[in-house]
N, C-alpha and C positions, 0 to 999 in steps of 0.2 A: 455073630459075624463081625469081623474086625472092620472098623471104619477106615475109610481112606485117609491116612494121616499124611499131610503134606511134608515133603522133605524140606521144610521151610528154611532150614539151615543145613543144607546137604553137604556132606564131606565125603572124601574118598577113603574107603576102607580097603586095606590090602594092596594099595597102589604104590607108585614110585613117583619121584619128582618129574615134572614135565620139563622139556628143554625149550630154550628160546626159539620162537618161530614155529613150534610144533602145533600150536592152536592159535594162529594169528588172529582169529575172529572172536576169541572168547573175551568177554568183558566181566568185570566185577560190578554188580549193581550195589550202590551205596546209599545209605540213608543216615544223615547226621555224621557223615564221615566214616561210617563203619560198613563193611561188607555184610550183605544179608542174603543175596541170591546171585546166581550166575545168569549170563545171557550170551547171545551170539550176534555179532554185527552181520547184517545182510547187505547193507550198502552204507554210504557215508553218513546217512541220516537215520538209519533204522536198526533197532535191536529187537530180536525176538527172545522172549522169556516165557516162563510159566505164568498163567493167569493168577494162580494162587500167590505169586510173588507181588503182583500188581494190584490186587483187589484191596480197596481201602487206602491206597497210597495216593498222595498228592504229587503230581509231576514236579511241582516246584521244590519239593523236599528231596528229590532224587538226583543222582548223577551216576555216570558210568566211567570206569577206568578201563582203557584199552591199551594194548601194546606193552603190558608188563606182566612178568611172572609173579610180581608182588602185589598183593591186594591193597596194600596201604601206601605204596610209593611207586614212582616211575610212570612211564607211559604218558597217555593223553587223557585228560578229564573233559567230560562234556556234561552240561546240565540236560535234564529231560524236559522237553517242551510239552509232550502230550502222551497219554496212555490210552490204548484201545484194547479192551478185553473182548475175547470171543463172545458173541451175543448168547451162545448156548452153554457157556461155562457153568458148571455146577460146583459150588463150593463144598457140597456134601459128598458128592461122588468123585469130584475132580475130573469129570468127563469134559473134553474140549479144553484142556488146561494149557491155553496159549494166549499170549498178549503181545502187542506190538508197542514199543516205545519209540517216539520220534525225538531226535536230539536237537538241542538248541544250536549247537555248533557242530558242523559236519566233521567227521573223523576220516581223513583221507588214508589211503593205503600208504604203507611205508615198509621199511625193512622188517618191522616187527608187527605190522597190522595188515590184515587181509579180511576178506569177506567170506562168509560160509557159503558153500555150494548146496543148493536145495535138491532134493530127490525128485523123481518123476511123480506126477500126481497119482495118488492111489497106491503107490508102492508100499510094500509091506516087508520089513526085514525078515529074511529067511531064517527059520529055526536052525541053530547050530552055527550060523555065520558069526564072524568076529566083530565085536563092537568095542569102542573105547570111550570112556567117560572121563571128563576133566572137570576139576573144580577146586575150590578153596574150602570145601566142607570139612566137617570133623573127621578124624581118622578112626573114631569108634563111636558107637551110639551114645550120645550124651557127652562125648569127649571134647577135647579142645580143638580149635581150628588152626591149621597151619598158615604161616605167612606166605609161603610160596605155592604156586599152582602144582597140583598133583593129578595123576591120571591112573586109570586102571582098565585092564582089558577084561571084558566079560562076554560070554557067548549069548546069543539070542535064544530065548526059551520059547518053544511053541505056545501059541495063545491058548490052545486047549489044555496044555500042561499047566500053564499059569492059572487058568480058570479053575483047575482042580486044586491048585495050591492056595488060592484065595477063594473066589466063587465066580460063577459064570456072570452074575450081574455086575460084579465089581470090575472085571476086566473087559472093557468095551472094545469095539473095533477101532476106536480112536486112541487106543493104548497098545503098547507091547511091553514085553518083559525081558529082562536080561540079568544073568547071574549064574553062579555055580550052584548045583544041587546041594553041595556040601556047605555052601555059604563061604564066608571069608573074604569075598571081594564084592564091593557094591559102592553105589553113591550113598551119601548120608546127609545129615542135617547141614545146611549151608551150601550144598551143591545145587539146590532147586533152581530150575529155570535154565541151568547150564546145558551144554551140548553132550549128546552121545552121537558118535559118528561111526560110519562103517570103517573098520580098521584099514581096509585096503584102498577103498576109493576116497576116503576122507569126506564123504558126503554127510551132511547133517541129517540124520534119520530120526532123531527124537530129542525131547527136552526132559530133563530130570523132573519127575512129577511126585511120586509118592512110594511108599513101601511100608512094611510092618517091621519096625526095628531097622537095623542096618546089617547087611551081610549075614542074616540068619539063615540056617538051613531051610530049604524048601520055601523060602520067601524072597524070590528075586525082586530086584528093583523094578518099578513100574514107570514107564516113560510115555509122554504124550507123543503120538505118532504123527510126524510131520507130513507123511504122505497123504493122510486123509484131511489134515488141517491146512493143506496148501492153498485152497481157494481163499480162505480168510487171510492167510499170510500175504499172498500175492496181491489181494485187493487193497492191502494197506502198505505196500512198498512205496 
């Protein structure tokens, strides 16, 4: 059985460049001045990301860049004041893969910065519905990372289908899957923690979590399900 491999450096495969203001809530999480994960602004002081991005990190070593399509320049930078990881996060299975970062300096809304909309508690993305992932991750498995934000549209895969493609135990109710049966479009290394949104409503439905390779046939990307993780998120806003 394949282990849950974090998309610790997730990148967008088969995508296109994002345009300014299209994902006003996305942030680049940076360590030592380099991008390593994505995240989403929920308010001026709060970023949600994947727990596997935050485990073992010291808040004092992290900062976020908001309001820029470029991971290395522009926008607004803020240091991270604290990290709160879901108490039931498992680093082996990546169940409950969510963490909250509190910022040292508030990031207000602007022409290029906004806050993500959260879904209803318990909501589950419908199989076949459209979703969009964004990030600065590599554009192929093990490949290089782009300087500018990219996005890719992927359909939601039924949980039972995804469980048959991985295993029932690996795909929990706190996860959902998205991708093409034939592969070719996916999040990848460096996109981890970043947003997957409902394409039409633009609501934040999930966080890039893990997968087997990137954009491989019958191995859709696996995402932390915001609908079931909402109590933790809301208690830390």
